[in-house]
N, C-alpha and C positions, 0 to 999 in steps of 0.2 A: 507455529508458522506465522509469519508476519511480514511487516515491513522488516521483520527479522527472518521468518520462515517464508517469507515471501511477502507490505507496502513499504521493504528497505529498498526503495527504488533508486535508480541511478540519479534521479533528480531530487535530492533532498533540498529543495529550494524554499526560500522564504517567499510565500505567495503574497502575503498582505502585510508589508511593513508599514502601510498606511493605516492599519487597524490598531486601535488601542490595545495595549497589553492587558490581559485579564487581571493583572495585579491591581488595576485600578478599581476592581469590583468592590473592594472593601470600603471605598469611599463613595460608591455609587448609591444614589438615592432615586427611588422611582419618581418620575415626574407626575404631574397632575393627571388623573384619569386612569392610572394603573391601579388595579385592585390591590388592596392591602391584605395579603395572605401570608401566613407564616411559613409556607413552603418556599423552597429556594426558587428565586426567579431565574429565568434564562433569557438573556438578551439575544433575540434572534435576528436583529437587524445588523449583523456583522459585529456586534459587541462594540459599537462606537467607532468614530472616525477621528483621526488626527486633524489638526488645523491645516489650513491651506498651505502654509509655509513648509509643512512637513510631508507634503504629498510627493512621494518618490516612486510609487508603484501603483498597480491597479487594485482597486477594491471593488469587488463585484457583489452587489447586494440585491437579489431579486426582490421585488416589492418596494424597495426604496433604493434604487440603483444609483450609485455614485461612482464616478471614475476619477481617479487622480493619477497623474503621471508627470514626470519631468519632461518638458518640451525640448525640442532640439536646440532652442536658443538659450537653454539653461534656466529659464523661468519655470516656476511651478504653476501648473494649471489644473483646474478641476472642472469636471463636467458632470452634470446631474440630469436626470430625466424630469419630466413634468411633475412627477409625484414627489420629487426630492425636496428637502427643506434647504434652507440657507446653509452653506457649508460652514463648518466650525461648531455647529450645534450637534448635540447627541440625539440621534433618533433611536428610540428603543421600543421594544415590545415586551411586555411582561407576560410570561407564559409559564404555566404549571402543567405538569404532565397529565393531570386529569382533564385539562382543557385541550391540550395538544393532541393527545392520543386517547380519546374515549373509546371504551370497548363495550360491547353488549354480549350477552351470554348466548344468544341463539346462533345457529349455524345454518349454512346453506350448502347444497351439494354442487360441486363444480367438477366438470369432467376435464380430462386431458391436462391436469396440472402436474408439473414436475415433482412438486413436493406433495405427496399424497397423504401425509399425516394430517389429522383433523386440527382445527383451530383450538387453542386453549379455551376452556370454558369462560374464563374471566381473567382479567389482569388486576392484581391487587393495587390498591392505592399506593402512592409513592411513600407514604409513611412507613411502610414495611421495609423500605430500603435501608433501615438502620442495621439490617443483618450484614451488610457489606462493611468491610473494615480493611484497614491496612495492617496486616499482621507483622509481627517482628520476624527477623530472619530465622528460618527454620534450620534445624540441625539435619542436614542431608546425610543419608547413609553413605558409606563408602561406595564409590562407583567402580564397577569391574574395570580393572586396568586394561584388560584385553580389548574392550571397546574403544579405549582412548588411543592405544598404541598400535592397533591392528593395521591401520592404513599406512603409516610411515614404515612399519616393519615389513609389511608384505611388498611394498615398493622396493625397499632396500634388498630384500631377499631375491626379488625378481632380477634386479641389476647384478647381484653377486652370482646368481645361477647362470644368467645369460652370458655374463663376461667370462665365467669359468668354462662354459661350453665352447666359447670362441677361442680361448687360450688353449684348451685341450685339442681342438681341431687343428689349430695352427701348428701345434707341436707334434702332431702325428706325421710319421714318414709317409711318402707318397704311396708305398705299397699297402700300408695299413688303411689308408684312406680308400683305396680301391676295394680292399676286402670288406670294409664297412659298408660301402655302397652296394656291393654284391649281396651282402647279408640282408640289407634293407629290401632289395628287390625280391629276394627269395621269400621273405616273411611279410610281404606287403599286405597280404590278406589278414594275417594275424594282427598287424598294426591297425588296419582299417577296422577290424572287429573290435579291438580295444578302444579305438576312438569312438566308435558307434555306441559301445556300452557306456563310455563316459558321458556321451551326449544324452543318452537315455536317462542316466542317473541325474544329470543336471535338470532335465525336463521334469522328472518326477519330483525332485526337490523344489523346483519352481512352482509347480501346480499344487503341491501340498502345502505351500506357504501363502496361498491366495486366500483372502477373506473378502466377503461381500459387504459393502457399506450399507447399513440399514437405512441411511438417509437417501442416498443416490442410487443404490442398487448396482454400483460399479464394483468390479473386482479389483482389488489392490494387493500389492505384495507387502507382507509384513514379516521381516526376518527377526526383529527384536521383540523379546517378550515384553508384556506390559509392565512388569515389575522392574526390569532393567531400564526400560525407557523412562519410567517414573523417577528412577534414581538420577538419570541424566538430566531430566527436567528440573529436579530439585537442585542439582548442582548448578545448573545454568541460572536458576532463579537467585541463588545466593550470590552468584557472580554479578548479576545485574543490580541487585540491591546494594552490594558493596560499591559498585561504580556510581550509582545515583544517590547514595545515602545523603549527600549534602544538598541535593536539589529536589528532594521529595516535598511535595506540598502537604501541609497538615490536613487532617480530615475536615476541619471547619472551613477550609478555603472554599469559596463559591465555585471555583473551577473543579475542585475535587467532587463537590456535591453534585455538580451538573453531570459529570462523567458517571458517577455512581447511579444517578437516576436513570440515565440512558441505558447502562448495562443492566440494571435491575429490571427496567421495563421490557427490554428485549428478551431477557431470560425468562421472566415470569409469563410473558405472552407466548412463549414457545416451549413450555414445559413438556408438551407432548412429543417434541423432537427427540429422538434417541440420543442420549449422551449429555444433554444440557442439564438435566436434573441431577446427574451423578457428579458433576464438577462443582467444586467450591470456588466460586468466582471472587477474586480479591482484587481490589482496585489500587493502582499506583499512578499518580499524576506527577510527571517530572517537569520541572521548570527548565525548559530547554527550547531554543528556537527551531530545532529540527522538526520538519513536517513529517511526523512518524508516529506509529502506534503498532503494538504487537501484543499477542496473547500467547503465553507459553502453554504447552499441552496440559499442565496441571492447573490451569485456570487463572494464573497470575496475569492480570491485565495491566499493561504499561501504556500510558498515553502521554505524549509530549505537548506542552503548551503551544508549540509552534503549529501543531495540527489544529488545536482549538482556535488559534488566530486565523487559520486558513479557511475554515468552514464558514458558510454564510448563515446557517441556522441549525436547529437541532435535528431537522430531517436529514441533512447531509451527514451530521455526526452519527446519527443512528445507523445509517447505511454503512458507513466506514467501520464502525465498531461491530456491526452485524457481519461484515466481511471477515474481520479478525476472529470473531467468535466461531464463524463457520470453519475457519482453518483448524481450530482446536477440536470442534465437534467431529469434523470429518477425519481427524487424525492425519493431517497432511504432513506434520513433522516426522512422525514415525514412518510414514510411507516414503517420504523423500529420503530419509536416512537409509531405509532398506534398499531402495533402488540404487543409492550411491554406493552401498556396500557391494551390491551385486555387480555394478559396473566396474568397481575397483578390482573385484576378483577376476572378471574377464579381462580387464586392462592389464592385470599382472601377467596373464598368459602372453598377450601381445608384446608387453614390455620385455619379457624374457626372450621372445623371438627377435625383437629389435636389437638387443644387446648381443645376441648370439650370431646374428647375420651380419651386422655392420662391421667392417674390417677395422675401424678405428673408434676410439672413445668419443671423439668430436662428432662423428657422424651419428653415433648412437645417441648422444645428447640431443642432437637436432631431431632425430627420429622420435625420441621420447617427447620432445616439446610439441612436435606436430601431432603425435598421438593424443596428448592431453588436450590440445586445442580442438581436435576433431570430436573428442568425447564431450567437451564442454559445450560446443556450439551445435552439435548434432543430436545430443541426448539430454544433457543436464538442463540447459536453458529452455529448450522447447518444452520439456516436461514441467519445469517450474512455471512457465507461462500457462500451461494447461491447468495446473492446480490453481493458479490465480483466477483464471476464468471461471472455474468451478466454484471457487469461494465467492466470486462476484454474484453468481447465479443464486447460490443458497443464501448468501447474505441479503440479497434483495428480497428473497422470499421470507426470511426471518423478519425483515423490516416491514414487509407488507402485512404479516400477521399481527404486528404490533401497531397497525394503523398509521404507519409513517407515510408521508407523501413520497411515494417511490419515484415520482418524476424528478425529484431533486437529485437523485443518484448520478444521473449522467451529467447534470449541470456542473457538479464538482470537477469532473475530469475535463470538461470543456473549459472551465475556469483555469485549471492547471495548464492546459495546452495553450490557451490564449496568453497567460502570464509569461510562459517560457518564450513564446514567439515575440511578445512585446519587449522583453528584456534581451532579446537577441541570442538566447541560448541555442547552441547547435542541436538540430533535430537528428538524433542517431537512429539508424535502422532498428526495427523491432527485434531482429534476430540477434542483436548484440546485447539485449537486455534480458533479465530474468522475469520481467513483467511485461504485459502487453503495453503498447503505446497508449498515451492518454486518449488520442482520437479513436483508436480501435476499441478501447474500453467503453467510451461513451456510445459508440455505435452499437456495440454488443448489448449494452444495457437498454438502449432505446428499443431494440428488438425484444427484450425480455419484459419491458415495462407493461405492455398490454396483458400479458399473462399474470404479472404480479398484481395488477389492478383487479383482475377477476378473483384472485386469491384473497385480496383485501376485502372485496365485496362479500365473498363467502364467509368471512369472519364477522360480518355485520358491522363493519367500520362505517363511520359517517362518510357521506360522499365527499370527494375531493372538491374543495372550494377554491375560488379565485382563479386567475389566469394560469396557464401552464408556465411554470418557471423556465422551461426550455425556450419557449417563445419569447418570454421577457428577456432572457439572456441574449438571444440572437438580435432582438430589436435594439437593445441597449448597446451591444457591441457595434452594431451598424451605425448608430447615432454617434457613439464615441469616436469611431474612425472618421466619420464625416467631419465632426468638429475638429478633430486633430488635423485633418487635411486643410481645413480652412485656416486654422491657426498657423500651420507651417507655410501656407501660401502667403498669408499676410506678412509673415516674418520675412519671406524671400523678397516680396515686393518692396518692403521698406529698406531692405539691405541694398537692392538694386538702385533705388532712388538715391540713397546716400552715396553709393559709389559713382553715380553719374555726375555728381557735382565736381567741377574742376577744382583743383587744389588751390590755385591762385584766387578764385572767387570765394572759396571758403575762408581764406585768410582775410578778405575784405568785409565779410559779413560780421556785424557786431555780435558780441557774445550774448547780449540780452535777447537778440532776435532768435538765435539758435535755441536758447532755453525756452522761449515762448513757443517756437515751432514744435519742439519735442513734447512740451506739455500738452499742446492742443492735439497732437497726433496720438 
């Protein structure tokens, strides 16, 4: 489940084109003052800024906040807060995981926490992350063809059966139609009993296929066996590896090492969470501008460099990968596939009725389209949004147990919302998407953050230091908008003054005078 099973959101936008590509890390050298350690450095201040002439989008960097955007007059402008340095210079922060996320072994008791599993006793140092690797493509076992062709076959079967019933009824003489109606009336109780028995069998089947999640305690429907679903996951993994084989970053790339450290730290600090220790987590970093990441149910982690360019620091990246790990641990992919199979089965019954009742094929096609859209927008997408919200909640708790600054989680979605509004992207209603809107996700995380902070304290993490990144973000956005309004106002005033000059007087003004006026203004 991901941006594949669910962060494949409708807005796969490039949020920070004003941020340096992480490909430049190979030439990056730590400035004076950064500790010389052998472990991989993580540049947490947005991983660098482009020069002023290349500012075309917003770059939001809490702690050293710079804003760049193309103004309405076509000129590039940059705004920075009082803590910012001169634009064009690289502001960096060298961080290693031992400093960013220190852990202590002792535990405290915390009541009323959603995640009741205890904190991991300790988080190993980052040196142990060498156990993560990019494995070669595996040889997946043959996938049961029934699982692949069931959906189109059952839909075709429903159309054939429904159309056959309609043709049979239309071909019946009027007297036989009356006899058939009389027979139905006489045997209506038998028919009702048969329908009731079918309904009871369906309910028995449904409740016998429910399983309780050991992490959330929520009952979920699972129709596919674990072995069958593992085969499907392996096949999907081979498909993604084949598609991205030319864009995979090597294991020595700093971006790969950064993602490996984040995933390793999250999984090692949550070994007590059911399911995490049983999965073999394998890292893949794809050189692509897509703001995306997903984790397959078999533990294959795919992260796109576009997402790495979008996050402000390792805290945001930790939360996002915690969200994706939560999808895999909670089994959202299998649950979603099971619900889809159940809805397809029920939809087959309604599809048969549509093709049997509609007098013409054109009306039946229209009814089929309406039925599919109702199923999508009334069941599929709301259910997907529910799973996304659950992954946000559990992912935040995984990040809290890893001593991440959980306050940074909502800032990422506020950044995404602000970026889309700044670029003029249309804001679609949430019910049209498979994911909650950016604003709603940020609000929901803000409600969960106090609980996550308590869980973080229970794991004896060091206190949160520095100002709240959410407050910094709001203040910086406010200042940026004020500066933008002033710049736009000055541009409008200059334009009005220029248009107020009569054309004949402009022709009499010497050219040198015009150049001097423009220079001084």
